[in-house]
C-alpha positions as CSV (number, residue, x, y, z in Angstrom):
1,M,0.6,85.8,-25.5
2,T,3.3,83.1,-24.9
3,N,4.9,81.1,-27.7
4,P,7.0,77.9,-27.7
5,Y,10.2,79.9,-27.9
6,G,10.0,81.2,-24.3
7,L,8.8,84.6,-25.3
8,I,6.0,86.9,-24.1
9,V,4.9,88.9,-27.2
10,T,3.1,92.2,-26.6
11,P,1.9,94.5,-29.3
12,L,3.0,98.2,-29.0
13,M,0.7,101.0,-30.2
14,M,1.5,104.6,-29.1
15,G,-0.1,107.2,-31.4
16,R,1.5,106.6,-34.8
17,L,4.2,104.2,-33.4
18,R,3.6,100.5,-34.0
19,G,5.8,97.6,-32.9
20,T,6.2,94.7,-30.6
21,V,7.7,94.2,-27.1
22,Y,9.4,90.8,-26.7
23,T,10.1,89.6,-23.1
24,F,12.4,86.5,-23.0
25,E,11.4,84.4,-20.1
26,K,14.7,82.5,-19.7
27,I,18.3,82.5,-20.7
28,G,18.6,80.9,-24.2
29,A,15.1,81.9,-25.3
30,V,15.1,82.6,-29.0
31,L,13.3,84.9,-31.5
32,P,14.1,82.7,-34.5
33,M,15.9,83.7,-37.7
34,H,13.9,86.0,-39.9
35,K,14.2,89.0,-42.2
36,H,11.9,91.9,-43.2
37,T,10.5,93.6,-46.2
38,A,10.1,97.4,-46.6
39,I,6.6,97.0,-45.0
40,D,7.7,95.4,-41.7
41,V,11.4,96.5,-41.2
42,H,12.1,97.8,-37.7
43,I,14.5,99.2,-35.3
44,T,15.4,97.2,-32.2
45,I,15.9,98.7,-28.7
46,V,17.5,96.4,-26.1
47,A,15.3,97.6,-23.2
48,K,16.6,95.1,-20.5
49,G,19.4,92.5,-20.3
50,R,21.8,91.2,-22.9
51,F,21.3,89.4,-26.3
52,R,23.4,87.6,-28.9
53,I,22.2,88.6,-32.3
54,H,23.4,86.8,-35.3
55,G,22.8,86.1,-39.0
56,P,24.7,85.2,-42.1
57,E,25.5,88.8,-43.1
58,I,26.0,90.3,-39.6
59,G,27.9,87.4,-37.9
60,D,27.6,87.1,-34.1
61,K,27.3,90.2,-31.9
62,E,26.3,90.8,-28.3
63,Y,24.2,93.8,-27.3
64,E,23.4,95.2,-23.9
65,E,20.6,97.3,-22.4
66,G,20.3,100.6,-24.2
67,A,21.6,99.4,-27.6
68,V,19.7,100.5,-30.7
69,I,19.9,98.5,-33.9
70,D,18.6,100.0,-37.2
71,W,17.8,97.0,-39.5
72,D,18.0,97.1,-43.3
73,V,15.4,95.3,-45.5
74,G,16.3,91.7,-46.2
75,V,18.9,91.1,-43.4
76,D,18.5,87.7,-41.7
77,H,18.8,88.0,-37.9
78,E,18.0,86.0,-34.8
79,F,17.9,87.0,-31.1
80,I,19.1,84.8,-28.3
81,S,18.6,86.0,-24.7
82,L,21.7,85.9,-22.5
83,T,19.8,87.0,-19.4
84,E,16.6,85.9,-17.8
85,G,13.7,88.4,-18.3
86,A,15.6,90.3,-21.1
87,K,13.4,92.6,-23.2
88,L,13.4,93.9,-26.8
89,V,11.3,96.7,-28.2
90,H,10.8,96.6,-32.0
91,I,9.4,99.8,-33.6
92,L,8.3,99.6,-37.2
93,K,10.0,102.2,-39.4
94,N,7.2,102.6,-42.0
95,T,4.6,103.8,-39.4
96,V,6.6,106.4,-37.4
97,G,5.7,109.4,-39.6
98,E,6.7,112.9,-38.7
99,M,7.1,113.7,-35.0
100,I,6.2,117.2,-33.9
């Protein structure tokens, strides 16, 4: 599904893993400022490209392909694509369960 922010949003379901894949169609595409509760807090994997991630508590930081960010509950953050076709994978923490 496409949204007005220049994102392609794809649900991710693999066994007990749940999350979302965000593909940023163009440079400057934005996943707007938001924060999470204990129910929907996630880790972020930069799967492709580069991003500027910012928020009042974390400041401005740039991340490249391969980076993993482990978010805490209640931290405001926003993602801005610095490359066309950049991709993020968010994996919800509360659904991972034990891996064997």
